[in-house]
C-alpha positions as CSV (number, residue, x, y, z in Angstrom):
1,M,11.6,17.7,11.4
2,A,11.3,17.8,15.1
3,E,7.5,18.5,14.7
4,A,7.2,15.4,12.9
5,I,9.0,13.2,15.2
6,A,6.9,14.6,18.3
7,N,3.5,14.1,16.2
8,V,4.7,10.1,15.9
9,A,5.5,10.0,19.4
10,R,2.1,11.6,20.5
11,R,0.1,9.3,18.1
12,I,2.0,6.2,19.4
13,N,1.6,7.1,23.2
14,A,-2.0,7.6,22.6
15,T,-2.3,4.2,21.1
16,V,-0.5,2.6,24.0
17,E,-2.1,4.8,26.8
18,E,-5.8,4.4,25.4
19,G,-5.4,0.8,24.8
20,K,-6.3,1.4,20.8
21,D,-6.5,-1.4,18.4
22,T,-5.4,1.0,15.6
23,L,-2.0,2.7,15.1
24,D,-2.4,5.8,12.4
25,L,1.0,7.2,11.3
26,S,-0.2,8.8,8.2
27,N,0.9,12.0,6.8
28,C,4.2,11.9,9.5
29,K,6.9,12.3,6.7
30,L,8.1,8.9,7.5
31,I,10.9,7.4,5.1
32,S,10.7,4.1,7.3
33,F,9.0,2.5,10.2
34,P,10.8,4.0,13.0
35,D,12.9,1.3,14.9
36,G,12.0,2.6,18.5
37,V,8.4,2.1,17.9
38,F,8.8,-1.6,18.1
39,K,10.1,-1.2,21.7
40,V,7.4,1.2,22.7
41,L,4.7,-1.0,21.3
42,R,6.1,-4.3,22.0
43,S,3.5,-4.9,25.0
44,V,0.5,-3.9,22.9
45,S,1.5,-5.1,19.6
46,E,-0.7,-8.2,19.6
47,N,-3.9,-6.0,20.1
48,I,-3.1,-3.6,17.3
49,Y,-5.4,-4.9,14.1
50,V,-5.3,-1.7,11.8
51,I,-2.2,0.2,10.7
52,T,-2.3,3.2,8.6
53,L,0.9,4.3,7.1
54,A,-0.5,6.4,4.3
55,D,0.8,9.2,2.5
56,N,4.5,9.2,3.8
57,E,7.5,8.6,1.9
58,M,8.4,5.2,2.9
59,K,10.7,3.5,0.3
60,A,10.7,0.1,2.3
61,I,9.1,-1.7,4.9
62,T,11.0,-4.4,7.1
63,S,10.2,-8.1,7.8
64,K,10.4,-6.9,11.6
65,F,7.2,-4.8,11.0
66,F,5.1,-7.9,9.8
67,S,6.7,-10.2,12.6
68,T,5.9,-7.6,15.2
69,F,2.1,-7.3,14.2
70,T,1.2,-10.4,13.5
71,N,-2.3,-10.0,14.3
72,M,-2.9,-7.0,12.1
73,K,-6.2,-7.2,9.9
74,E,-5.8,-4.1,7.8
75,L,-2.9,-2.3,6.5
76,D,-2.9,0.8,4.6
77,L,0.5,1.7,2.9
78,Q,-1.2,4.0,0.1
79,G,0.7,7.1,-1.1
80,N,4.5,6.1,-0.4
81,V,7.0,5.1,-2.9
82,L,7.5,1.4,-2.1
83,T,8.6,-0.9,-4.9
84,K,8.2,-4.3,-2.8
85,L,7.0,-6.1,0.1
86,P,9.4,-8.5,2.2
87,D,8.5,-12.1,2.0
88,S,7.3,-12.1,5.7
89,V,4.1,-10.4,4.5
90,G,2.9,-13.9,3.4
91,E,3.0,-15.0,6.9
92,L,0.3,-12.7,8.1
93,E,-2.6,-15.3,9.3
94,H,-5.1,-12.3,9.9
95,L,-4.7,-9.8,7.2
96,T,-8.2,-9.1,5.4
97,S,-7.3,-6.1,3.7
98,I,-4.2,-4.3,2.3
99,N,-3.9,-1.0,0.6
100,L,-0.9,-0.6,-1.7
101,S,-2.3,2.1,-4.1
102,H,-0.2,5.1,-5.5
103,N,3.3,3.5,-4.7
104,S,5.9,2.5,-7.1
105,F,5.3,-1.0,-7.3
106,S,6.1,-2.5,-11.0
107,V,6.0,-6.2,-9.9
108,F,2.8,-7.8,-8.1
109,P,3.8,-8.6,-4.7
110,D,3.5,-12.4,-5.1
111,K,3.5,-13.1,-1.4
112,L,-0.1,-11.9,-1.1
113,C,-1.4,-14.6,-2.6
114,E,-0.3,-16.8,0.2
115,I,-2.5,-14.9,2.6
116,A,-5.3,-17.1,3.1
117,T,-7.6,-14.5,4.8
118,L,-6.8,-11.6,2.4
119,E,-10.2,-10.3,1.1
120,R,-9.2,-7.0,-0.6
121,I,-6.1,-5.9,-2.4
122,N,-5.6,-2.6,-3.7
123,L,-3.0,-1.7,-6.1
124,E,-4.5,1.1,-8.1
125,G,-2.0,3.8,-9.3
126,N,1.2,1.7,-9.5
127,S,3.2,0.6,-12.6
128,I,2.4,-3.1,-12.6
129,T,2.1,-4.9,-15.9
130,E,1.3,-8.5,-14.7
131,I,-1.0,-9.8,-12.1
132,P,-1.0,-13.5,-11.5
133,V,-4.8,-14.1,-12.2
134,G,-4.6,-17.8,-11.7
135,R,-3.0,-17.7,-8.3
136,L,-5.5,-14.9,-7.4
137,S,-8.3,-17.3,-8.2
138,T,-7.2,-19.9,-5.7
139,M,-7.2,-17.4,-2.8
140,P,-10.1,-18.7,-0.8
141,A,-11.2,-15.3,0.9
142,L,-10.4,-12.8,-2.1
143,K,-13.4,-10.5,-2.7
144,W,-12.0,-7.8,-4.7
145,I,-8.8,-6.6,-6.2
146,N,-8.4,-3.0,-7.7
147,V,-5.8,-2.6,-10.4
148,R,-6.9,0.6,-12.0
149,S,-4.2,3.0,-13.5
150,N,-1.7,0.2,-14.0
151,P,-0.1,-0.3,-17.5
152,L,-1.5,-3.9,-17.5
153,D,-0.2,-6.0,-20.7
154,S,-2.5,-7.8,-23.0
155,N,-2.1,-11.2,-21.7
156,T,-3.3,-9.8,-18.2
157,L,-6.0,-7.9,-19.7
158,A,-7.1,-10.7,-21.6
159,A,-7.2,-13.0,-18.4
160,L,-9.0,-10.1,-16.5
161,K,-12.1,-10.7,-18.7
162,S,-12.9,-14.1,-17.9
163,P,-15.1,-14.9,-15.0
164,H,-13.5,-14.9,-11.3
165,T,-14.7,-15.5,-7.9
166,F,-13.8,-12.1,-7.0
167,D,-14.4,-8.7,-8.4
168,I,-11.8,-6.8,-10.3
169,L,-11.6,-3.2,-10.6
170,S,-9.6,-2.1,-13.7
171,T,-9.7,0.3,-16.6
172,T,-10.8,-2.4,-18.8
173,E,-14.5,-2.8,-19.7
174,S,-15.7,-6.6,-18.8
């Protein structure tokens, strides 16, 4: 455990000291985003555009995370055990890509549809049965969504077959 904490501290210090625009805390055995990190990164949080929290053991992510990193453009949360996102995710005005693959979502995170800048959504390998195809169609920047390896219901599968302004990666043949 001490080694994992030291690893997180090293990565955070490197981000601050080197003025990086990326924070990579992947494979750190995190079960949540450490509260102390908010204090350390307060002075540089506006300059962090890419955050990777992939392959941890995170069960939840707080509203404080999204209200701290307001300029974030890319977020990688793949390989955790997340079941939902806080509503504050919908307030991210610069997010273009979110990777939620291989988590424990059973419901599509609806607040993603409120992010006008979002271009890519990866939800591969979850337990989602329905996706709001109609709402996704109104997203101005959406280029693709990956819903492979989800147990999509027949209504969703039928909706996916009609033409869209974005690409859909799914297990169905178009």
